N, C-alpha and C positions, 0 to 999 in steps of 0.2 A: 366578399371582395378579395380579389387576388392581390399579388404584390404591387401591381400597377393599377390604380383606380382608373375606371373608364368614365369619362365625363363628356356628355354631349353638349353641343353649343347650338342654340336656336333663339330666334326672336323676330318680332316685327316691331319696328320702331317708327312712330310718327305721332305727332299731336294734331288733333283734327277739330276744327271749329264747326260746331253744329249751327252756327249763325252765318256761315259763309255758304253761298250757293255753289261754290267750287266743289267738284267731286274728284277724289284722288283715284287715278287709274293705275294700271300696271306699269305704264310708261313712266310714271312718277317715281317708281321704286328702283333703287339699286339693289339687286339681289345677288348675294354671294353664297357660294357652296364650296366644298372641298378645300383645296389649298388656299384659294382666294379668301375663304372665310377665316382660316387660321391666320393668314397674313394680316388680318384686321387687328390683331392683338400683339402689341410689341413684346409683351412678356412671353409670348410663344416663339416669335420669329425675329426678335431683335438681334442686334449685333452680338455675337458670342453665344447665340442660341437661347433656349428658354431660360427664364429667371429660375433661380435655385428652387423656389417653392413650387414652380410649375413643372419642373423636370420630374421624370419618373411617372408621369401621368399619360395615359392614352386619351388625347383630346380628339373627340369625334365630331367633325364639322357636319351639322345637319343642313340648316338653311337659315340665313339671316337676310331680312329685307328692311331697308330704311328709306325714308322719303323726307323731303322738305315738308315742314308742316303745311297743312292745307285743309280743304273741306273733308267731310266724311269719306271714308274709303268705300268704294263700290263693293256691294256684297259679294259679287262673284269673284272679284279680285282677292278679297280677303279669304274666301273659301278656297280658292286655288292655292294660295300661299300656305294656308293652314293645312290643307290636305297633303301637300308635298312635305311639309315638316313632319307630319304624322307618319307618312310612308317611310321617310328616311329614319325616323326614330324607331319605328317597328323593325326595319331591316337591321339597324345597328343592334337593337336589343336581341334580335334573333341570332345574330352572330355570337354575341356574348352579352349577358345582361349589363345594362348601365348601372353605375354606382351613383352618379350624380348628373345634374343638368344645369348648365349655366344659361339662365334665361335673360337674354340681353334685350331689354325693351325700353321704350320711353315711358309708357304708362298712361297716355292720354289719347289713345287711338279710339276714334269713333268710327263705327261701321254702320252703314245704312241697315236698319232693322235690329241692331243690337244696342244694349245700354251698358254693357261691361265687357268690352271686347277682349281685354287682356285676361280677365278671369275665364272667359270662354275658351281662349287658346290654352291657358294653363290647365283647365279642367280636361280638355281633350288630350293634352300631353300626359297628364297624370294617369289617364285611363290606359294609355299605351305603355308607359314605362313602369307603372306600378307604384304602390304606396311606399315601398321601402327606399326608393330612389330619393336622394336629397336634391331639392330644387332650390337654387340660389338666384334671386332676381336682382338685377341692377337697373335702377330707374332714374329718370330725371326728377328733380324735386318739384317740377310742375306736372308730374303724373298724379294719378288718383289711386288710392288704396281702399278698395272695398273689403269687407270682412271675408268675402269668398276668396278674393285674391290672396289675402294674408293667410287664409286657411290652407290654400293649395301650395303656397311657397313656404319652404322650411326656413330659409334665410331671405331677407328682403331689405334692401338699402337704397339710398339715393344720394345724389350730389349734395355737397354742403356749401356750394358757392353759386351765386348768381351775379354776374355772368358765370357761365359754367367752366371755369378754368380748371376745375378738378374732375371733369367728366371721366377721363381715362383712369385717373387715380381711383375713382369710385368703382368703375367696372373691375379694376384689378382687385380692389378690396373684396368685392363680392365673390370673385373667383377664388381668391386666396383663402377667404373664410371657408368656402366650400371644401377646398382641398384639405385644409387643416382639420375640419370636422370628420372628413372621411379617414384621414390618416390616424387621428388620435382615438378613433373608435367611439367618440361620444355621441355620434349620430345627431338626431334632430334636436335642436335647442328649444327651450321654452320661448314663447313669444307673447308680448303684451302690446295690444293695439288700442289707441285712444283716438276715435274720430273727433275732430274739432270743428264745430259748425261755423267756420269762417271761410270765405272764398274771396281772395284778392288777386288782382293781376300781378304778374311778375314784376312789373315796373314799380309796384308799391312795396315790394319785398326784397329788394336787392340787398345782398349781404355786404355791400359797400357801406351801407348806412344802418343806423339804429332804427328800430329795435332788432331787425333781423341779424345784424352783425353779432350782437351779444348772444342771441338765441342759438345761432349756429356755432359759435365758439363753445357754448355749453354742450351742444350735441357731441362735439369731439371729446370733451372732457368726460361726459357720461360713457361714451364708447370705450374709454380707457379704464373705467372703474372696475373693481373686483366684482366678479359675478356677471359681468356684461360682455357679450360678444360684439354687439354692434348697436348703434342708435341712429335713428333717422327721423327727420321732420319733413313732411311734404306740404308745400304750399297749396297743391292742387292746381287744376287747370280751369281757368275762369271762363273760357269761351265755349264750353260745352254745357248743355243743359241735361244733366243726368244725376240720379240720386247719389252717385259716388263722388261727385264734384265738391270737395271740401278739403280742408287741411287735415292732416293725420300725423300721428306719432306712432312709431314702432320701436320697441326696444327688445332685443333678443339676448338670451343668456341661459344660464343653468340654475339660477336662483329666482324662483317666481316672485318672492317678496321684493327682492332687489329690483328686478326689471319693472315690476308694477309701480314701485315708488318713483323710479326715474321717469317712466312713461307719463305718470300723472304730473310730475314736476314740469316736464317739457311742455305738455299740453296746456297746463295752467299758465305757463309763461307766455305761450303764443296767444291764448285767449285773452289774458289780461292786457296784452299789448295791442289788441285789435284796432283800437282807435288811434294808435300811435304811428301806424305805418303811413308813410308819405311817399309821393312820387319821387323817383330817383333824380329828377330835375324839376325846376319850376315848370308848371303845366298851365296851358291856356288854350284858347281857340287858335286855329291856324292863323286867322287874320291878325290876332294880337301878337302871336309869335313872330310873324313876318315883319310887322311894324317894329317890334323890338329889335329884330336882327338888322333891319335897315338903319335904325337910329344908333345902333351900337358902333363903337370904333374897334371892336374885337373881331379879328379875322384869323382863320375862317370861323364863321358862326354856323353851328349845326342846328337843324330843326328835325325832330323825329315826326314823321307822318305815321303815327302809331296805330291808327285804326285799321290800316291795311297792311300791317307788317307780315310779310310772307314767312318769317321764321317763327311766327306765333300761330299761323293758320289762315292769314288773310289771302284773298284771291289774287292780290297783287295787281289788279286792274281797276281798282276804284279810282275814278278820275276827279274826285272832289277837289283835291289840293291842286292838281295840275290845272284845272279849270280856273280856280281862284288866282293862281299864279299868272296864267297867261292873260287873264282879264285885266289885270293891273300890274304889269311887270315892273319890278323895282329897278332903280338905276344902280344896278350892281351886277357883278359876275356871279351867276347862279348855276349850280348843278342840281338837277332833279333826278334822283335815282330811286325808283325807275317805274315803268309801267309796262305790263304785258299786253302785246297786241301783235300777233303773228302777221296779220294782213298789213298793218302799218310798217312793220319791219321789212316785209317783202317788197313793199313799194319803195322804201328808202334804199334797200339793197339794189333793186333794179335800176333806180335812178343813178346811184353811184355817188361817191364822195365829191362834194362841190356843187351838186345839183340842188335845185330848189324843189321842195315837195310840199304837198298839202295832204295830210292824212287825218282820219278820224280816230283818235287814240283813246283806248280804254273804255270802261263802262259797258262792257259787253258780257262779262261773266257776272260781276256784281254791279248791277246797274241801279241798285236802290238809292245810294246817295247822289249819284249823278250819271248821266249817260255819256256817250262818246264826246270827246272834246276835239274841236278843230285845231290842228297844229300846222302852221305854215312856217317853214324855215329851211335852212341849208343843211344838207347832210354833211356833218363834220367828220364822221368816221364810221366804218363798218367793221364788224368782227364776225367772221363766219364760224359756225360750229363750235361755239363755246361749250365746254363740257356740261355746264349747268344751264345757261341761258339760251343755248342754241344760237341762231343768228341774232346779232345785236346791232343796233344803229344808234348814233347820236345825232339828233336834229337840233340845230341851234336856231332859236327864235330870238333874234336880237342878242342880248347878252345872257340869255337863259339857254343852257344846254340840257336837253331832255334825253334821257337814256330810254330807248325802247327795246324790249326783249321779246323773243318769240316763245320763250318758256319762262316760268317763274324763277326769279333769281334774286337772292339778297345781295346787298352791297355792304360788306362788313370790313373789307381790307383795302388798303391803298392800291395794291397791285391790280385789283379788278377795275378800278378807275383808270390806272395807268395803261392798261391793255387797250383802252379806248382813246388814248391820247388826252386824258383828263387828269388834272392835278387838284384834288380837293384841298390840299394845303394852301394852294395859291388862289383859291376861289374866295369870294366874299361870303357867300351863303351856300351851304350844302344841305339839301333837303333829302332825307333818306327814309325809305319805308322800313322802319325799325322801331323798337321800343326803347329800352335802355341801350346806349351806345356800346358796341362791342369794344374790347380793349384798345385796338389800334385806332379806331375812330375817336374814342374817348381821349386818347393821348394827343390826337391831332387837333381836337377842338379847342379854340380859344374861349368859346362860350357855347352854351347849349340850352335849348328849350324843348320840352315835350309838348307837341301839338295834340290836343284831344280831338281827333278827327274821326269821322264815321267809317264804318266798315265791319267786317266779320269778327274783328278782334278789338272792337271799340273799348277804350279804357274806361269809359263811363258805363260801368256794368248795368246800372239801373235803367238805362234806356234800351238795353238789348231784349229784355222780356223773358228772363228765366222764369219757368213755372213748373219744372219737374225735379227740383232739388230734394223733394221728399220730406221737407220739414223746415223749420225756421233756421236760416243761415244768414249770418252777418255778411254784408251790410244790407241785404235785401229785407231782413226782418230784424229790427233792433229791440224787440220787446223782451227777449231772453237776457237775463242778467247772470244766470248761473246754469250752464247746461249740464252740470254734474261731472263730466269728464272722468267717469270711472273706466278703468282699463278692462278690456276684454282679453281673457287669457285663453290661448288655444289649447 
């Protein structure tokens, strides 16, 4: 290594439901290269220049691709992105060998025909950059850590908060640890991995609540202990059916005995708490949630349509809830956000604001729970070329305002509603395709219920049909009382 370490940056970031019929194509990805990729990281291009720890490093942007969660990635799309990353890595290494690679991934990417996509990408990168290059992976805590992925990555960490308010802090930690190891010459750390045979949805493992809150507080304490470089606990991704889908603990450092002890402690804490994880809000069927919202005097009252959450991998066009809502509309001002249907949006846009339209909405990609729903109403507003949702229309059927999008789009912030002339704070009931409420909506809600609705990210995991997990995993198999939880040391 020269005076200035050379660190490549690459990754593909998406979580993909294998239970959703949606397929993620190239158009679903935002792909960045060159200066645009460097600009992704505030510690490199923030006001005043690079952070002190990041200065004096040659950061080599390869390629990064990220997409809204969805169905499995089409095989040729993954191959194309992978090939370009490898070509750029080879070219960078040919100019002067890389010292490190910052591997910026989510960790729950499913690809048609593969069962461990991130390990496949890491293995291919390792073959190009060589065994001496330090690879540091930053992941979502809803990613999956297989033994192969842990073997291929020298440093590996994940977020410690759900909702992910520390996402950028975690990425920076992964990059900073990499730079530190390169500069101090200590090289590859020791790594202890403990797979934990538990698979729970994120909505049951929010760090706002116990037992996750205490477990993740302990993760931070362990990370600061003598002999430890970093510590991480992964919940895993519940809506893919692959052997790697389970919780996991990784502790890295320079003392094998120390990291083994802490990894076992964290794994045991997670396993022992497996029956204590509860939904982040009271949960019930949609009909029960709607009845409770109507009866309540708290406004606005939010309901999560959790089974088709596009930020967990849902197709975003499951029409089950919309159908139930329109069949018996409540005497209340309701906002429904949202459902994907390009044809319905095109009809509303063509008719224009103020016109009456009848469209068949949703149920075309994921038609399992329900088919298209007939929606008749007045076009309340139109938004053209939204950066995420494409063309968007609001159709008001009585007191219910339905948001139709031409591309999959989550509704997590007030500004997205305001851009359509809607004010969720002034509404009686707001139904959002989401799991746990993101911070801005959480703050706005006077009350909130989680609807256990069908879809590709159904919170009722037992009705999805997992059968490829590779062994007994709680809650699918409750016969195991002590899985051993012995650490694997790299």
